[in-house]
Backbone as CSV, one residue per row, in Angstrom:
resi,resn,N_x,N_y,N_z,CA_x,CA_y,CA_z,C_x,C_y,C_z
1,MET,8.374,97.226,189.281,8.961,98.192,190.223,9.306,99.479,189.475
2,ASN,8.805,100.614,189.946,9.093,101.882,189.288,10.482,102.378,189.661
3,PRO,11.000,103.407,188.957,12.356,103.889,189.224,12.580,104.350,190.663
4,THR,11.565,104.970,191.269,11.720,105.429,192.650,11.911,104.260,193.605
5,GLN,11.111,103.205,193.407,11.232,102.022,194.245,12.571,101.327,194.025
6,ALA,13.033,101.303,192.772,14.320,100.675,192.474,15.461,101.424,193.152
7,THR,15.369,102.762,193.111,16.407,103.563,193.767,16.418,103.334,195.274
8,SER,15.228,103.282,195.865,15.123,103.040,197.303,15.665,101.671,197.677
9,ALA,15.351,100.667,196.842,15.841,99.315,197.102,17.362,99.248,197.002
10,ALA,17.919,99.963,196.015,19.376,99.980,195.846,20.047,100.655,197.036
11,ARG,19.449,101.748,197.513,20.024,102.430,198.670,19.945,101.558,199.924
12,ALA,18.833,100.852,200.079,18.690,99.962,201.238,19.704,98.827,201.189
13,ALA,19.900,98.275,199.984,20.899,97.208,199.840,22.299,97.726,200.132
14,GLY,22.597,98.948,199.661,23.897,99.537,199.935,24.111,99.796,201.416
15,ALA,23.041,100.239,202.097,23.148,100.479,203.545,23.399,99.183,204.297
16,ARG,22.733,98.093,203.897,22.965,96.802,204.551,24.381,96.317,204.303
17,TRP,24.875,96.540,203.080,26.222,96.094,202.736,27.278,96.858,203.522
18,ALA,27.024,98.143,203.748,27.996,98.980,204.453,27.915,98.848,205.965
19,ARG,26.888,98.162,206.470,26.700,98.047,207.915,27.842,97.246,208.539
20,ILE,28.260,97.650,209.707,29.322,96.953,210.428,28.719,95.725,211.098
21,HIS,29.289,94.554,210.832,28.778,93.314,211.397,29.278,93.120,212.823
22,MET,28.588,92.240,213.528,28.946,91.949,214.912,30.368,91.402,215.024
23,LEU,30.762,90.558,214.072,32.105,89.982,214.102,33.175,91.058,214.055
24,GLU,32.913,92.139,213.331,33.879,93.230,213.254,34.040,93.919,214.606
25,TYR,32.938,94.130,215.312,33.031,94.708,216.650,33.858,93.818,217.570
26,VAL,33.662,92.509,217.457,34.407,91.569,218.300,35.897,91.637,217.983
27,LEU,36.233,91.644,216.699,37.643,91.675,216.297,38.334,92.953,216.762
28,TRP,37.706,94.081,216.533,38.322,95.349,216.932,38.376,95.486,218.451
29,GLY,37.335,95.021,219.135,37.359,95.067,220.590,38.478,94.217,221.164
30,ALA,38.664,93.019,220.605,39.743,92.135,221.069,41.109,92.756,220.803
31,ALA,41.263,93.377,219.644,42.545,94.010,219.319,42.871,95.151,220.278
32,TRP,41.873,95.971,220.597,42.104,97.095,221.511,42.361,96.616,222.933
33,ILE,41.653,95.605,223.367,41.893,95.069,224.706,43.312,94.514,224.819
34,ALA,43.736,93.785,223.792,45.088,93.237,223.797,46.140,94.344,223.777
35,ALA,45.902,95.383,222.980,46.878,96.481,222.892,47.004,97.241,224.204
36,ILE,45.923,97.321,224.957,45.941,98.083,226.209,46.469,97.249,227.371
37,PHE,46.046,95.986,227.439,46.303,95.194,228.639,47.417,94.162,228.490
38,LEU,48.128,94.179,227.376,49.295,93.306,227.222,50.534,94.174,227.056
39,PRO,51.084,94.685,228.146,52.195,95.636,228.046,53.444,95.062,227.382
40,ARG,53.680,93.761,227.535,54.878,93.178,226.931,54.770,93.078,225.415
41,GLY,53.568,93.144,224.911,53.405,93.017,223.470,53.117,94.309,222.746
42,GLN,53.274,95.450,223.428,52.880,96.711,222.809,53.808,97.130,221.672
43,LEU,55.077,96.791,221.761,55.975,97.086,220.647,55.588,96.275,219.407
44,ILE,55.203,95.014,219.636,54.759,94.179,218.526,53.443,94.711,217.954
45,PHE,52.542,95.153,218.825,51.275,95.717,218.353,51.521,96.949,217.497
46,ASN,52.502,97.734,217.871,52.833,98.914,217.076,53.296,98.511,215.680
47,GLU,54.153,97.502,215.609,54.622,97.021,214.310,53.473,96.467,213.475
48,ILE,52.595,95.711,214.122,51.462,95.125,213.400,50.549,96.217,212.855
49,ALA,50.284,97.241,213.667,49.395,98.322,213.231,49.979,99.058,212.028
50,ILE,51.283,99.341,212.059,51.907,100.059,210.948,51.924,99.210,209.692
51,LEU,52.336,97.941,209.835,52.349,97.053,208.675,50.939,96.807,208.156
52,GLY,49.964,96.712,209.067,48.581,96.527,208.641,48.058,97.700,207.834
53,LEU,48.401,98.914,208.259,47.989,100.098,207.508,48.677,100.148,206.150
54,PHE,49.939,99.769,206.119,50.688,99.729,204.860,50.054,98.716,203.901
55,ALA,49.707,97.527,204.425,49.056,96.507,203.600,47.671,96.954,203.151
56,LEU,46.964,97.654,204.018,45.649,98.191,203.670,45.746,99.121,202.464
57,SER,46.782,99.949,202.456,46.953,100.887,201.338,47.218,100.148,200.032
58,LEU,48.002,99.065,200.101,48.257,98.294,198.882,47.011,97.549,198.427
59,ASP,46.209,97.080,199.379,44.981,96.367,199.033,44.009,97.267,198.290
60,LEU,44.032,98.558,198.585,43.137,99.487,197.889,43.397,99.492,196.386
61,ILE,44.662,99.390,195.991,44.961,99.428,194.560,45.056,98.032,193.947
62,LEU,45.519,97.066,194.726,45.672,95.715,194.184,44.373,94.920,194.269
63,GLY,43.768,94.906,195.436,42.583,94.089,195.633,41.320,94.671,195.038
64,TYR,41.242,96.002,194.956,39.997,96.633,194.489,40.114,97.223,193.084
65,ALA,41.299,97.697,192.726,41.447,98.295,191.396,42.275,97.429,190.447
66,GLY,42.927,96.394,190.985,43.711,95.504,190.135,45.018,96.092,189.655
67,ILE,45.553,97.089,190.376,46.834,97.706,189.998,47.954,97.002,190.749
68,VAL,48.818,96.328,190.031,49.934,95.615,190.660,51.100,96.580,190.872
69,SER,51.865,96.330,191.939,52.974,97.231,192.267,54.089,96.463,192.953
70,LEU,55.307,96.726,192.503,56.500,96.196,193.170,57.264,97.303,193.880
71,GLY,56.681,98.500,193.935,57.394,99.623,194.525,56.545,100.429,195.472
72,HIS,55.672,99.754,196.205,54.805,100.486,197.134,55.612,101.089,198.277
73,GLY,56.827,100.596,198.475,57.683,101.159,199.511,58.070,102.610,199.255
74,ALA,57.879,103.085,198.029,58.179,104.488,197.735,57.369,105.411,198.621
75,PHE,56.110,105.073,198.840,55.238,105.905,199.676,55.594,105.763,201.153
76,LEU,55.966,104.560,201.561,56.363,104.351,202.954,57.598,105.173,203.284
77,GLY,58.610,105.106,202.418,59.833,105.860,202.655,59.619,107.356,202.598
78,MET,58.830,107.819,201.630,58.563,109.254,201.516,57.779,109.749,202.729
79,GLY,56.814,108.968,203.187,56.057,109.354,204.377,56.921,109.413,205.615
80,ALA,57.833,108.459,205.746,58.723,108.444,206.911,59.629,109.670,206.924
81,TYR,60.242,109.983,205.801,61.122,111.155,205.746,60.329,112.446,205.934
82,SER,59.126,112.497,205.378,58.306,113.714,205.508,57.977,113.992,206.972
83,ALA,57.496,112.975,207.678,57.139,113.157,209.085,58.366,113.467,209.932
84,ALA,59.491,112.796,209.653,60.709,113.014,210.434,61.272,114.421,210.210
85,LEU,61.267,114.886,208.969,61.787,116.228,208.673,60.891,117.312,209.264
86,LEU,59.584,117.093,209.212,58.667,118.070,209.810,58.862,118.154,211.320
87,ALA,59.140,117.024,211.950,59.377,117.026,213.399,60.726,117.662,213.736
88,LYS,61.736,117.377,212.923,63.089,117.864,213.225,63.216,119.367,213.042
89,TYR,62.684,119.885,211.953,62.908,121.296,211.624,61.771,122.231,212.054
90,PHE,60.585,121.665,212.288,59.459,122.521,212.659,58.851,122.149,214.006
91,GLY,59.160,120.963,214.512,58.674,120.544,215.815,57.162,120.496,215.924
92,ILE,56.488,120.160,214.837,55.031,120.175,214.849,54.482,118.919,215.527
93,ASP,53.237,118.975,215.920,52.573,117.861,216.578,52.577,116.636,215.651
94,PRO,52.740,115.433,216.224,52.765,114.224,215.385,51.543,114.062,214.488
95,ILE,50.377,114.454,214.971,49.177,114.319,214.140,49.269,115.206,212.901
96,LEU,49.750,116.436,213.101,49.956,117.315,211.945,51.060,116.766,211.046
97,GLY,52.036,116.105,211.659,53.084,115.467,210.872,52.529,114.380,209.972
98,LEU,51.571,113.614,210.476,50.929,112.596,209.648,50.130,113.222,208.513
99,VAL,49.477,114.333,208.809,48.734,115.036,207.763,49.693,115.508,206.669
100,GLY,50.832,116.070,207.090,51.830,116.511,206.119,52.363,115.354,205.295
101,ALA,52.643,114.221,205.951,53.128,113.047,205.228,52.086,112.546,204.234
102,ALA,50.818,112.579,204.638,49.742,112.132,203.744,49.625,113.032,202.517
103,VAL,49.738,114.336,202.727,49.628,115.282,201.606,50.786,115.092,200.629
104,ILE,51.986,114.944,201.156,53.176,114.801,200.297,53.116,113.501,199.507
105,THR,52.767,112.403,200.168,52.723,111.124,199.461,51.514,111.034,198.521
106,ALA,50.434,111.727,198.852,49.314,111.789,197.917,49.732,112.515,196.638
107,ALA,50.509,113.586,196.789,51.026,114.296,195.614,51.944,113.396,194.795
108,LEU,52.785,112.618,195.494,53.650,111.665,194.794,52.815,110.629,194.047
109,GLY,51.755,110.131,194.707,50.891,109.156,194.058,50.183,109.730,192.839
110,PHE,49.727,110.968,192.950,49.027,111.598,191.834,49.952,111.779,190.635
111,VAL,51.153,112.284,190.886,52.095,112.526,189.783,52.542,111.209,189.141
112,SER,52.879,110.227,189.982,53.394,108.963,189.447,52.301,108.102,188.816
113,SER,51.045,108.351,189.154,49.969,107.512,188.629,49.875,107.580,187.111
114,PHE,50.217,108.717,186.543,50.116,108.856,185.088,51.153,107.991,184.367
115,LEU,52.241,107.661,185.057,53.217,106.725,184.496,52.838,105.288,184.801
116,VAL,52.386,105.059,186.035,52.098,103.701,186.484,50.932,103.086,185.715
117,LEU,49.923,103.882,185.406,48.700,103.340,184.819,48.796,103.117,183.316
118,ARG,49.921,103.419,182.747,50.102,103.181,181.315,50.670,101.781,181.093
119,GLY,50.198,101.107,180.077,50.758,99.814,179.721,50.124,98.655,180.471
120,SER,50.795,97.498,180.392,50.296,96.259,180.974,50.740,96.124,182.424
121,ASP,50.342,95.005,183.033,50.736,94.751,184.418,52.244,94.647,184.561
122,LEU,52.903,94.018,183.598,54.359,93.905,183.661,55.011,95.278,183.600
123,THR,54.481,96.156,182.782,55.000,97.521,182.702,54.829,98.238,184.037
124,ARG,53.685,98.051,184.657,53.440,98.689,185.950,54.405,98.189,187.016
125,LEU,54.687,96.896,187.003,55.651,96.356,187.957,57.002,97.039,187.812
126,MET,57.437,97.190,186.577,58.747,97.789,186.340,58.760,99.285,186.667
127,VAL,57.673,99.965,186.330,57.614,101.415,186.589,57.588,101.691,188.084
128,THR,56.756,100.952,188.829,56.698,101.184,190.276,58.026,100.872,190.944
129,LEU,58.665,99.793,190.509,59.978,99.465,191.059,61.003,100.537,190.701
130,GLY,60.946,101.022,189.460,61.885,102.050,189.035,61.718,103.351,189.809
131,ILE,60.481,103.759,190.076,60.235,104.978,190.849,60.812,104.849,192.255
132,THR,60.632,103.690,192.863,61.163,103.471,194.213,62.683,103.514,194.223
133,LEU,63.312,102.907,193.224,64.776,102.914,193.158,65.317,104.324,192.928
134,MET,64.603,105.112,192.135,65.032,106.499,191.921,64.940,107.318,193.208
135,LEU,63.855,107.127,193.957,63.710,107.848,195.222,64.758,107.390,196.234
136,LEU,65.074,106.107,196.210,66.119,105.591,197.095,67.463,106.245,196.798
137,GLU,67.804,106.321,195.531,69.085,106.931,195.164,69.083,108.432,195.431
138,LEU,67.940,109.075,195.200,67.834,110.506,195.465,68.013,110.791,196.954
139,ALA,67.377,109.994,197.803,67.526,110.172,199.248,68.946,109.901,199.693
140,ASN,69.614,108.990,199.028,71.008,108.682,199.364,71.935,109.832,198.979
141,LYS,71.684,110.453,197.851,72.542,111.539,197.384,72.301,112.837,198.160
142,LEU,71.071,113.069,198.580,70.760,114.297,199.333,71.048,114.080,200.817
143,ASP,72.306,113.685,201.110,72.643,113.351,202.489,72.612,114.563,203.418
144,TRP,72.727,115.788,202.864,72.651,116.984,203.697,71.243,117.180,204.275
145,LEU,70.263,116.558,203.617,68.883,116.668,204.071,68.398,115.395,204.761
146,THR,68.736,114.260,204.171,68.197,112.984,204.655,69.156,112.204,205.544
147,GLY,70.414,112.607,205.582,71.402,111.846,206.340,72.030,110.726,205.543
148,GLY,71.569,110.511,204.315,72.160,109.493,203.453,72.049,108.099,204.039
149,ALA,73.141,107.338,203.908,73.154,105.961,204.380,73.073,105.858,205.898
150,ASP,73.421,106.931,206.603,73.371,106.912,208.075,71.977,107.179,208.623
151,GLY,71.073,107.614,207.789,69.727,107.918,208.251,69.635,109.327,208.818
152,LEU,68.428,109.778,209.018,68.179,111.121,209.531,68.392,111.136,211.045
153,GLN,69.358,111.912,211.476,69.712,111.952,212.895,69.061,113.156,213.583
154,GLY,68.992,113.073,214.907,68.517,114.202,215.701,67.031,114.481,215.601
155,VAL,66.234,113.456,215.312,64.789,113.637,215.218,64.180,113.508,216.615
156,VAL,63.522,114.551,217.065,62.852,114.539,218.366,61.360,114.705,218.116
157,ILE,60.611,113.675,218.453,59.164,113.702,218.223,58.489,114.331,219.439
158,PRO,57.768,115.431,219.262,57.091,116.072,220.406,55.934,115.217,220.906
159,PRO,55.419,115.495,222.097,54.275,114.743,222.622,53.040,114.902,221.730
160,ILE,52.231,113.860,221.665,50.995,113.900,220.892,50.022,114.852,221.569
161,LEU,49.533,115.825,220.807,48.627,116.856,221.328,49.237,117.598,222.510
162,GLY,50.557,117.579,222.596,51.259,118.273,223.674,51.156,117.603,225.025
163,ARG,50.607,116.374,225.087,50.354,115.733,226.374,50.944,114.336,226.499
164,PHE,50.955,113.568,225.423,51.316,112.153,225.521,52.703,111.926,224.925
165,ASP,53.678,111.714,225.796,55.052,111.455,225.351,55.203,110.004,224.904
166,PHE,56.100,109.795,223.946,56.433,108.439,223.521,57.377,107.827,224.550
167,ASP,56.970,106.674,225.098,57.764,106.024,226.145,58.547,104.859,225.564
168,LEU,59.562,104.404,226.316,60.413,103.311,225.854,59.651,101.991,225.782
169,ALA,58.651,101.813,226.636,57.887,100.562,226.637,56.997,100.425,225.403
170,GLY,56.721,101.528,224.728,55.936,101.486,223.504,54.446,101.570,223.693
171,LYS,53.980,101.904,224.908,52.537,101.969,225.135,51.896,103.093,224.335
172,THR,52.486,104.279,224.422,51.928,105.414,223.668,51.968,105.146,222.173
173,ALA,53.079,104.584,221.707,53.221,104.292,220.282,52.169,103.295,219.814
174,ALA,51.939,102.238,220.611,50.964,101.221,220.225,49.554,101.794,220.155
175,LEU,49.165,102.554,221.169,47.820,103.114,221.187,47.649,104.175,220.098
176,TYR,48.691,104.935,219.859,48.668,105.953,218.802,48.504,105.300,217.434
177,SER,49.312,104.278,217.160,49.243,103.596,215.869,47.917,102.869,215.702
178,MET,47.419,102.253,216.782,46.128,101.576,216.712,44.996,102.564,216.437
179,SER,45.078,103.744,217.035,44.051,104.763,216.796,44.045,105.198,215.337
180,VAL,45.237,105.455,214.810,45.336,105.878,213.410,44.860,104.762,212.489
181,LEU,45.253,103.514,212.781,44.829,102.382,211.962,43.309,102.235,211.972
182,THR,42.703,102.362,213.138,41.251,102.213,213.245,40.528,103.254,212.397
183,ILE,40.959,104.500,212.519,40.338,105.569,211.729,40.545,105.335,210.239
184,ALA,41.792,105.015,209.858,42.105,104.808,208.447,41.333,103.624,207.875
185,PHE,41.183,102.570,208.681,40.474,101.392,208.183,39.022,101.728,207.843
186,PHE,38.334,102.414,208.739,36.921,102.678,208.490,36.718,103.752,207.419
187,VAL,37.711,104.613,207.236,37.662,105.524,206.086,37.793,104.720,204.794
188,ALA,38.768,103.795,204.771,38.957,102.949,203.592,37.732,102.074,203.346
189,ARG,37.138,101.575,204.412,35.937,100.754,204.288,34.789,101.545,203.659
190,ARG,34.669,102.791,204.073,33.628,103.653,203.495,33.906,103.916,202.016
191,ILE,35.171,104.052,201.670,35.528,104.314,200.270,35.180,103.120,199.391
192,VAL,35.590,101.918,199.810,35.397,100.752,198.944,33.944,100.298,198.902
193,ARG,33.133,100.686,199.889,31.726,100.296,199.888,30.811,101.426,199.403
194,SER,31.404,102.388,198.737,30.659,103.478,198.116,30.512,103.181,196.622
195,PRO,29.699,103.955,195.909,29.634,103.777,194.447,31.004,103.898,193.779
196,PHE,31.864,104.764,194.332,33.229,104.884,193.800,33.961,103.550,193.921
197,GLY,33.870,102.908,195.096,34.530,101.628,195.298,33.974,100.533,194.405
198,MET,32.656,100.536,194.208,32.045,99.536,193.329,32.482,99.736,191.882
199,SER,32.681,100.993,191.499,33.157,101.239,190.134,34.586,100.739,189.961
200,LEU,35.399,100.823,191.022,36.765,100.289,190.959,36.746,98.779,190.741
201,GLN,35.841,98.102,191.423,35.754,96.656,191.258,35.264,96.290,189.858
202,ALA,34.407,97.114,189.298,33.971,96.882,187.923,35.136,97.043,186.954
203,ILE,35.985,98.034,187.217,37.170,98.240,186.380,38.126,97.063,186.508
204,ARG,38.289,96.568,187.725,39.178,95.426,187.951,38.694,94.185,187.205
205,GLU,37.384,93.961,187.224,36.837,92.760,186.601,36.884,92.826,185.081
206,ASN,36.520,93.976,184.522,36.498,94.093,183.065,36.590,95.575,182.693
207,ARG,37.785,95.986,182.320,38.015,97.406,182.046,37.216,97.896,180.840
208,LEU,37.166,97.079,179.789,36.451,97.496,178.585,34.962,97.639,178.850
209,ARG,34.409,96.728,179.638,32.997,96.827,179.973,32.723,98.061,180.834
210,ALA,33.665,98.384,181.725,33.505,99.576,182.565,33.485,100.838,181.707
211,VAL,34.337,100.870,180.693,34.344,102.008,179.778,33.009,102.112,179.051
212,ALA,32.495,100.964,178.618,31.225,100.955,177.903,30.067,101.414,178.804
213,MET,30.200,101.181,180.098,29.159,101.610,181.043,29.245,103.108,181.362
214,GLY,30.283,103.764,180.865,30.422,105.200,181.094,31.244,105.567,182.312
215,ILE,31.943,104.600,182.892,32.791,104.874,184.058,34.080,105.536,183.587
216,PRO,34.460,106.685,184.171,35.730,107.334,183.794,36.915,106.557,184.388
217,VAL,37.370,105.566,183.662,38.327,104.592,184.186,39.616,105.246,184.651
218,ASN,40.248,106.030,183.803,41.541,106.623,184.157,41.428,107.544,185.369
219,ALA,40.371,108.332,185.412,40.184,109.246,186.544,40.010,108.470,187.849
220,ARG,39.258,107.379,187.813,39.048,106.578,189.021,40.349,105.921,189.477
221,LEU,41.136,105.423,188.536,42.395,104.769,188.898,43.406,105.773,189.451
222,VAL,43.444,106.950,188.868,44.324,108.001,189.403,43.899,108.367,190.823
223,ALA,42.608,108.462,191.043,42.094,108.836,192.368,42.459,107.797,193.412
224,ILE,42.248,106.511,193.123,42.516,105.483,194.134,44.023,105.322,194.342
225,TYR,44.813,105.526,193.301,46.271,105.451,193.465,46.759,106.593,194.356
226,THR,46.171,107.751,194.204,46.515,108.894,195.059,46.116,108.638,196.508
227,ILE,44.915,108.108,196.704,44.438,107.800,198.057,45.324,106.743,198.708
228,ALA,45.659,105.699,197.955,46.517,104.646,198.492,47.892,105.188,198.863
229,GLY,48.405,106.115,198.061,49.680,106.739,198.394,49.617,107.496,199.706
230,ALA,48.497,108.183,199.943,48.328,108.915,201.202,48.284,107.961,202.395
231,PHE,47.568,106.855,202.256,47.482,105.874,203.349,48.856,105.272,203.648
232,ALA,49.604,104.927,202.593,50.934,104.373,202.799,51.869,105.413,203.414
233,GLY,51.696,106.682,203.030,52.504,107.741,203.621,52.232,107.907,205.106
234,ILE,50.971,107.731,205.508,50.636,107.787,206.932,51.326,106.648,207.673
235,ALA,51.359,105.456,207.057,52.066,104.330,207.675,53.551,104.643,207.830
236,GLY,54.146,105.263,206.810,55.547,105.651,206.914,55.767,106.707,207.980
237,GLY,54.835,107.660,208.077,54.931,108.674,209.113,54.865,108.063,210.503
238,LEU,53.975,107.092,210.707,53.894,106.393,211.983,55.193,105.671,212.298
239,LEU,55.782,105.057,211.288,57.043,104.338,211.479,58.138,105.276,211.965
240,ALA,58.241,106.448,211.341,59.275,107.415,211.736,58.982,108.000,213.114
241,GLN,57.740,108.300,213.389,57.393,108.941,214.662,57.559,107.995,215.848
242,THR,57.190,106.733,215.672,57.254,105.801,216.797,58.661,105.258,217.029
243,THR,59.539,105.385,216.034,60.929,104.954,216.208,61.880,106.134,216.384
244,GLY,61.425,107.353,216.022,62.286,108.521,216.105,63.412,108.497,215.108
245,PHE,63.190,107.829,213.970,64.280,107.641,213.016,63.697,107.419,211.628
246,ALA,64.381,107.910,210.611,64.012,107.665,209.213,65.286,107.352,208.445
247,SER,65.216,106.348,207.606,66.418,105.937,206.873,66.043,105.452,205.480
248,LEU,67.064,105.071,204.720,66.847,104.552,203.367,66.110,103.226,203.376
249,ASP,66.054,102.576,204.526,65.397,101.277,204.622,63.927,101.356,204.188
250,GLY,63.303,102.504,204.371,61.912,102.643,203.957,61.710,102.463,202.470
251,PHE,62.739,102.767,201.672,62.648,102.633,200.219,63.144,101.281,199.715
252,GLU,63.726,100.478,200.586,64.328,99.219,200.150,63.274,98.272,199.584
253,PHE,63.738,97.382,198.698,62.818,96.470,198.011,62.095,95.537,198.977
254,HIS,62.774,95.158,200.075,62.139,94.200,200.981,60.867,94.765,201.607
255,ARG,60.749,96.096,201.715,59.510,96.682,202.235,58.338,96.386,201.310
256,SER,58.553,96.582,200.019,57.500,96.295,199.041,57.217,94.801,198.963
257,ALA,58.265,93.979,199.084,58.080,92.530,199.033,57.330,92.029,200.259
258,ASP,57.678,92.557,201.434,57.014,92.117,202.668,55.521,92.404,202.638
259,VAL,55.151,93.579,202.156,53.720,93.924,202.163,52.952,93.066,201.157
260,LEU,53.612,92.648,200.078,52.974,91.712,199.157,52.774,90.351,199.820
261,LEU,53.764,89.909,200.593,53.638,88.653,201.323,52.500,88.717,202.341
262,VAL,52.359,89.873,202.968,51.268,90.061,203.929,49.919,89.852,203.257
263,LEU,49.757,90.390,202.058,48.490,90.229,201.342,48.329,88.817,200.798
264,VAL,49.446,88.143,200.502,49.364,86.739,200.109,48.820,85.913,201.267
265,ILE,49.260,86.220,202.474,48.808,85.489,203.660,47.343,85.788,203.953
266,GLY,46.998,87.057,203.979,45.655,87.443,204.407,44.623,87.490,203.302
267,GLY,45.065,87.644,202.063,44.125,87.754,200.955,43.856,89.202,200.577
268,THR,43.370,89.402,199.382,43.116,90.748,198.876,41.627,90.944,198.618
269,GLY,41.240,92.217,198.574,39.883,92.550,198.166,38.852,92.564,199.259
270,TYR,39.273,92.523,200.550,38.278,92.668,201.612,38.829,93.405,202.832
271,LEU,39.933,94.112,202.685,40.545,95.000,203.669,41.093,94.272,204.900
272,TYR,40.297,93.383,205.471,40.777,92.674,206.659,41.948,91.745,206.323
273,GLY,42.105,91.400,205.067,43.222,90.552,204.680,44.560,91.159,205.037
274,GLY,44.703,92.475,204.835,45.947,93.140,205.182,46.221,93.126,206.672
275,LEU,45.166,93.299,207.479,45.334,93.313,208.932,45.661,91.920,209.462
276,ILE,44.943,90.917,208.974,45.208,89.547,209.398,46.596,89.111,208.960
277,GLY,46.932,89.415,207.724,48.248,89.052,207.218,49.368,89.735,207.973
278,ALA,49.176,91.010,208.338,50.199,91.741,209.094,50.422,91.112,210.462
279,ALA,49.331,90.734,211.129,49.460,90.102,212.444,50.176,88.760,212.334
280,VAL,49.759,87.932,211.386,50.362,86.611,211.222,51.836,86.744,210.838
281,PHE,52.139,87.599,209.888,53.512,87.747,209.406,54.434,88.274,210.503
282,THR,53.996,89.301,211.245,54.839,89.888,212.286,55.068,88.914,213.438
283,LEU,54.012,88.269,213.903,54.148,87.316,215.004,54.979,86.108,214.589
284,MET,54.769,85.641,213.377,55.541,84.508,212.876,57.020,84.869,212.746
285,GLN,57.286,86.042,212.219,58.666,86.489,212.072,59.343,86.632,213.428
286,ASP,58.645,87.203,214.400,59.221,87.392,215.726,59.477,86.057,216.415
287,ALA,58.526,85.133,216.325,58.684,83.835,216.983,59.803,83.025,216.360
288,LEU,59.859,82.986,215.038,60.884,82.174,214.376,62.267,82.780,214.529
289,ALA,62.358,84.112,214.526,63.662,84.750,214.721,64.197,84.487,216.119
290,SER,63.308,84.359,217.085,63.737,84.049,218.451,64.107,82.579,218.598
291,ALA,63.356,81.708,217.926,63.588,80.271,218.071,64.786,79.789,217.252
292,THR,64.885,80.252,216.021,65.985,79.816,215.142,66.605,81.043,214.473
293,PRO,67.511,81.744,215.158,68.070,82.990,214.606,68.766,82.811,213.265
294,GLN,69.303,81.608,212.988,70.059,81.407,211.758,69.194,80.982,210.580
295,TYR,68.090,80.328,210.863,67.304,79.727,209.773,65.863,80.221,209.730
296,TRP,65.563,81.329,210.385,64.175,81.768,210.474,63.576,82.113,209.119
297,GLN,64.406,82.622,208.188,63.866,82.962,206.875,63.450,81.710,206.099
298,PHE,64.198,80.626,206.292,63.833,79.361,205.643,62.474,78.888,206.120
299,TRP,62.241,78.930,207.431,60.970,78.455,207.978,59.816,79.370,207.597
300,ILE,60.083,80.672,207.519,59.033,81.591,207.055,58.635,81.249,205.623
301,GLY,59.636,80.962,204.784,59.337,80.570,203.410,58.500,79.305,203.337
302,MET,58.846,78.311,204.163,58.086,77.065,204.189,56.643,77.301,204.619
303,ILE,56.464,78.109,205.653,55.116,78.375,206.158,54.295,79.152,205.128
304,LEU,54.918,80.106,204.443,54.198,80.871,203.428,53.730,79.973,202.289
305,VAL,54.583,79.039,201.881,54.182,78.101,200.833,52.990,77.265,201.283
306,ALA,53.042,76.792,202.542,51.942,75.992,203.075,50.650,76.801,203.152
307,ILE,50.761,78.078,203.566,49.570,78.929,203.661,48.944,79.150,202.298
308,VAL,49.779,79.432,201.317,49.256,79.714,199.977,48.607,78.474,199.362
309,LEU,49.243,77.311,199.543,48.751,76.097,198.889,47.603,75.424,199.627
310,VAL,47.534,75.612,200.950,46.576,74.832,201.724,45.557,75.681,202.461
311,SER,46.044,76.656,203.243,45.201,77.206,204.297,44.455,78.473,203.933
312,ARG,45.046,79.360,203.162,44.495,80.716,203.073,43.074,80.738,202.535
313,GLU,42.810,80.001,201.462,41.466,80.032,200.886,40.428,79.453,201.847
314,ARG,40.843,78.397,202.568,39.912,77.804,203.520,39.625,78.768,204.667
315,ILE,40.672,79.438,205.141,40.479,80.410,206.223,39.571,81.543,205.764
316,ALA,39.810,82.057,204.568,39.003,83.161,204.049,37.538,82.740,203.886
317,THR,37.333,81.527,203.341,35.969,81.040,203.165,35.263,80.868,204.505
318,PHE,35.987,80.315,205.493,35.415,80.124,206.827,35.046,81.463,207.457
319,ALA,35.936,82.462,207.319,35.658,83.789,207.880,34.448,84.432,207.211
320,GLU,34.333,84.257,205.889,33.195,84.827,205.180,31.879,84.170,205.627
321,ARG,31.923,82.861,205.873,30.720,82.167,206.325,30.291,82.657,207.706
322,ILE,31.255,82.828,208.601,30.929,83.326,209.936,30.335,84.726,209.853
323,SER,30.966,85.588,209.038,30.480,86.953,208.891,29.056,86.976,208.326
324,SER,28.788,86.121,207.319,27.446,86.065,206.730,26.429,85.559,207.740
325,TYR,26.838,84.559,208.533,25.931,83.993,209.532,25.565,85.026,210.593
326,LEU,26.590,85.742,211.095,26.329,86.765,212.102,25.502,87.913,211.525
327,GLY,25.794,88.264,210.263,25.012,89.312,209.623,23.552,88.916,209.479
328,ALA,23.309,87.636,209.158,21.933,87.153,209.049,21.224,87.200,210.397
329,LEU,21.946,86.847,211.456,21.347,86.900,212.791,20.958,88.327,213.168
330,VAL,21.865,89.267,212.864,21.577,90.665,213.172,20.372,91.154,212.386
331,SER,20.306,90.768,211.091,19.183,91.201,210.254,17.865,90.648,210.770
332,ARG,17.869,89.384,211.208,16.648,88.790,211.749,16.203,89.516,213.017
333,GLY,17.202,89.852,213.850,16.867,90.569,215.067,16.269,91.933,214.792
334,ASN,16.773,92.610,213.742,16.239,93.924,213.385,14.816,93.808,212.826
335,VAL,14.581,92.715,212.077,13.252,92.538,211.496,12.213,92.310,212.602
336,ARG,12.595,91.491,213.560,11.679,91.227,214.656,11.442,92.457,215.513
């Protein structure tokens, strides 16, 4: 095979790999139908969409680049305050507010990446946690701007595109968050299935070998950390816009811990893990809190242990087999 044929074959393989499978259309179609036609569950759908986007952002650095973090909540909190402050003092459209939150948190990710990427995994855990704690204390001290422990008051979110008001039932919020999640997911999917994304996986598997292959390791890690910060900032912006409130809770440790649990449930390194984990975690938390208000955390812990030890790998393997089977059917149909 000559170089031209090899290049063509590689491009064809990449195009097949990036193709959207039938199962994905079914999953997204079912999610949108449920979000539109289940009015009682729209508030829950909004929570799932925001948590799913937050988990997606962490999966970009953990599942694809191998960067561990105990302080991913820094981006969520910064995004929430950014969107809330832009709405309060400038009254800009929510979509522009999300853009502003993404830019600010991307800048935070870029600056902090030079500290985070130094040292071992244990060092990264401590640095990410330390950055989040510093931002938490800074937001607490700047109470004239952030509201301190009381949270940012008087935030009025204008209608989306000047037409769609946020209602108490949560319909607008659910559809808005689902729209943003859908767009963000397929952008992230395009990133990880590009040569850039493949180079990240090479770095994750063997950093020294990636260096020997000529991959600019540090530049790629800084880039994906910045992108992940922007995605998490958008999730924080959605949280502030759909609740009309921003507080120190966005920086709290439980935010970073919850998103790690979501990825433990759903799995890392294939994007859908964050979405599946967010749905399971949110629905499980809501059901158990309603059934056993005093002991729901105990039962969540028990279920998480069972998922990690028994179910998650089997579920992931089963899903991969279905996806491969459907992909093979589609390919056969195209050949014929």
